[in-house]
N, C-alpha and C positions, 0 to 999 in steps of 0.2 A: 522721791519714794520709789522703791522697787515694787512694781505692780505684779509682775509674774516672771517666771523663768522656765524655759523649755530645756529639757535635758534628753539626749538620745538614749534609747535602750542600748544595752551592751551584751549582745549574744556572745556566748563563750568562744565560738569559732573564730572570732575576729581578734587581731592584735590591735587594741584600741590606742596604742601609743603611736600608731601610724595612720595618716590620712583621715583623722577625725575632725580636722578643722572645719569651721563654718566660714567659708570664704565669702559667702554672699547670701543675703536675704532680700526679699522684695515684697512690698504691698501692692495689690492690684490698684489701678487708678481710682476705682470706686470704693476702695477700702473694704471689700467683702472677703478677700482672700489674702493669706499670708503664705509666701513660699520660703522654705527653710532648707538650705543646703547643709544637711546635718552630718556630712562626712560619709566616707565609704560608698561613694557613687549614688547616694540616696538623696532625693528631694522630697520633702513633706509639703503637701498642700493642705493648709489648715483654714477652715472657715473662720471668719472674723466677725464679731469679737470672740475671744476664747470663751468656751462654755464655763470654765471653772473660775474665770476672773473677768468681771465686767470692767474693761479698761476705759475709764472715763476720768474726767478731771476731779470727780467727787469720790473716787475710790479711796478707801481707807488704807493705811499702811499695812500691807500684808504680802506674803509670798505664796503664790499658788503652787499646788502640787504639779509635778511634771505631767504634761499632757500625754495621754496614752494613744496608741495607734488606732483605737476604736472610738475615739471621742467623736460625738456628733455635733455639728455646728448649728447655727440658726437656720430656720427655714428648711430643715431636713437635709441640708448639704452635709456630706460626709468628708472626713479627712481622707486624703489619698496619698499613696506612696508611688513615686516615680523612680524606677531603677534605671539609671542612665548608662550603666555599664562602664563608666569612667568617672574619675574625680570631677566634681562639678565646681567650677570657679566663678561663673557669672550667671546671673538671673535677670530676666526682664519680662514684664507683663505688657500686653497690648490687647486690643480688640481684633477679632478676625476681620479682614478686609470685607467691607460690605459688598454684597452681590456676587461673591466668589463661591464656587463649589469645588469640592474635592473629587477629582475624577479617577485618580490612581489609588492603588492599594485596596484594601478590603473595608476601609473605614467609611461610614456614611458621611454625607456632607454635613459639616458643622452648622449650627444655627448662625444666622446672620449677625447676631449681637453677642456671640459667645466670646469668652476670654481665652487668650492663648498665652503660653509661657515659653520663653526661649531659654535654653540652658547651654552654657559654654563649657566645653569639656576638655579634659587633659590631653586628648589625642588630636585636638584641633578641630573637631566636629562641633556643629551646633545642632541641637535637637529642639524642635518646636512641638509643643504639646497642646492639646485642647484641655482646658482646666476641668470642665464639667465631667467629661468622660474619662480623662486620663489617657486618651488615645494619642499616638504619635502621628503628627501631620507631616513634618519635614525632617530630613537629615541633610544639613548643609555642609558641604566639604569645600575646602580651599585653603584654610590656614595650615601652616606647616608645624605649628607648635601650640601650646596651651592657649585656649581662648580665655583671656583673663577678665574681660568685662563685656557687657552688652547693654545697649540702650535702644529703645524704639523712638522714632519721631513721635511727638505728642499727638493727641486728639484722634487716636485710633488709626494712625497711619500704618501702612504695611511696610514702611522702610525701617530696616534694622541695621544698626551699626555694631560691629564687633571689633574688639581690641585684643591683640595677641602678642605672645612672646616672640613671634616671628618678625616683630618690629613693624607690622603693618596694621592698618585699619581697613576693614572691608565693608562695603555697602551692599545690602541684600534687599530685594524687592519681593515680598511674599505674595503680592498680587500677580506676579509673573512666575509662579511656581518656585519661588525661592531663588530666582536668578541673581547671580553676583553681578552688580552693575558697575562697581568701581573698586579699585584698590588704591588706598592712600599710603604713600611711602614718604618718609621724611625723618622718622625717628632712627636713632642709631643704637638704642637700647630697647629692652622689653617694654611694651606698652601696658601700663597698669590700669588705666582708667579712661573712659570716654563719657562725654556728657553733651546732649543736644539742647540748645536753648529752647525755652517754651514756645517761642514764636517760629521755631524751626528754620532759622536762617543761618545759624552758626553751630559748629561742632568743636569742642575742645578735647584734646587728648593729652594725657600725662604719661611719661615714660621714666625710665631710670636716668634722667638727665636734669640739668639745672634749669631747664626751660619747659614751658608748655606750648603746644602748637594750636593755633586757632584756624579752623577751616571753614570755607563757605559750603553750606548744604545745598546751595543752588547750582554752583559750578563744580563742586568737589575739588577746589583748589585751595592752596595755602593762603590765608589772609595775612598772618603775621606770627612771629615767634615772640612769646612773652618771657622776657628775661628779667631776673631779679632775685631768684632764690640762690642759695649758696650750696645746696645739695639736691639730691634727687627729688623731683616732684612726683607724688604718688597718688594724689586724689584731686578732683576738680568738680565744681558744680555751679550751675547758673541760678540766679535769683528768679523767683516766679514771674517777674516782669521782663526778664532778659536784659536788664540794665546793668547787672553786676555779674562778675565771675570771680569765684574764689578758687585758689589753688593751695594745697597743703604739701609740705615738704619735710624730709628728714632733717632739715636745718632748724626745726622746732617752730617754724612760723607759718602763718596763713597770710597770703597776700590777696587783697581785694582789688580787682581790676575793673576798669571801664573797657568792655570788650570791643567797643566801637573805635576807641582811640588808642587803646593799648596802654593807657596811663595807669600807674599804680595809685590807688586812692588811699589805702591805709594798710598797715601791717599789724597783725595780731600775734604777739610773741608768747610762747608757752614757757613759763618760768616755774621754778620750784615753789610750792606753796609754803606759807608760814606754818610753824609747828602745830598750831591749833587745828589746821585743816589738812595736815599731812597724813594720808592714810597708809603710807608705807615708810619703812625705816631705811631703805637703801636706794632711793631714787637717784639714778645717775644720768638719765637722758629723758628728753621730752619729744623725741622724734614723732612726727605726726603719721598716722595711719589712714585717717579718713576725715572728710569734712562734708557737711551737707546743710542746705538752707532749710529753715522751717517753712511750712506751706504759705504762711502770710508774708514771709520775707523779712521779718523783724529780728530773727535769731539765727545763729549758726550753732551746729553741734560739731564737736571735734573729738576724736579718739586719739590718744597719744600713748607712747610706751611708758609713761610715768604712772600707769594704772589708773587713769582718770578719764571719765567722760566729762567734758565741759560744755556748757550752754552759754553762748556769748550774746549779749545785747549789742546790736549794731550801732545804736545811738550812743551807748555808753562806752563802747569799744573795750569792754572788760567782761570777764565771765560773771554770770549772775547765779549759776548753779553748778555744783560738782556732784559726781557720783563715782564711788570706788568700784573698780573692776580689775580683772586680771587677764592679761594677754588679749586685749581687745584688738580686733582686726578691722571692723568697719561699723558704720552707724547709718541709720536711715529713719526718717520721720514717717509717722502715719500720715496719709494724705490729708486728713482733716485736723491735724495738729494734736497737741496734748500728750502724745506718746512718742518716745524715741526708743528704737530698738538698737541693741549693741550685740555684735557677734564675736565669738572668742575662738581661740585655738583649740579648746577642748570640746568644741561642738555645741556649746551652750548658746542660747539666745536670752538676753535679759531685756525686759520692757520697763522703762523708767518714765515716770511722769515728767512732763516738760512744761516750762512756763508758758502760759497763754494769756495774752492781753487783748483787749479790744483795740483794734487798729484805729488810729485817729483819722478824722476826715481828710486831713491833708495828705496822710500816707496813702489812703485809698485813692485819692485823686492822682497822686504821683504814680501809683501803681497802674492805674487805668491809662494814663497818658503814655507812660513808658512802654506799655504793651505794644504800641504801634508807632511811637516816635523814637528815632535814633538820637544819640547824643548831639550829633551835628544839627539835626532838625530842631531840637530843643534850643540850642545856642542861637539859632537863626530867628527864633520867635521874638516879636517886639514886646518883651516883658522885662521887668526890672532884673538887675544882675543877681540880687539875692534869691529871687524866685528861680532863676536859671541854676544857681548853685544848689538849691534844694532839689530841684527836679533831676539833677545829674549826680546827686549824692556827694556833692563837694562840701557839704556842711554836716 
């Protein structure tokens, strides 16, 4: 069900045929804010849940009105507008590093627990903002081209990773005043996407190549090249327990990997729907644009050029839900599940209800174990073979 849709305002002075794409959105880790790159150098910070639509699993089928600039959120928080001065390509939330203060500029020191938002820009800069005040904290320079994607290390870490069209990834430490600590080179094409594993030991990057690269977040060295796609890899994501990695490609497939061994576990192929479910009349391709795991790790969401959002059940290995959309660019789950947002080339954001099931006890046990056990450690355990296969997602 379509729960809500955000549409940007359209001032007369702008040519809205150009630069109106929503290249990125992000939910804050605690689920209280939504960041929307709505085109024309603007990022909207919107308190969550939306005031005009209570987005929950029990929401009835309806479409909310477009949220206006003066909407007030829960708890008195107000919507904010960040003018970044350049087209915004990447967004990432984190917490401000504990115990740090801001000594430069005219801004007061941010609260110890405040949220920050990093924005990747068209000119290669990265601007880091304080969410509550909308104040600019850092301007990070180093990239020579568009900063296409950003991700923070989890659990409030000050480590930020950026991916750029200059074919590099860069590591920044905000606890050291935004110092660039490492440059990762290895791609031969534009880098589209980067993702850090939840236990913060690995980094995956996807570029306009037929392979993805897996890096160590401890030594910042290349672990392995993941080869198996037949066309450009454009998106990647780790499962919540770090035991799985998925990559999406223009070859219309999603490959699920064991990041510890580099083994391909399964392939999800996007094919044309039967006529009864076909929402379009001239579908020619199913090239993938984006892939992401659900918070509990049981589902995948994918956006493809065939004008469909698909939700996949990992156990069934087939889509269990479809949603029609036009010109989708990326998708992201709400941190607590139940809602999946999709962004489009016309600057819109749609929020769709997503399947939610109660995780089985055995899945919860697997998730807990795989949070701290690698595949090799699981295989070394003195337990039955079938149990090892289950814990390593081989069944």
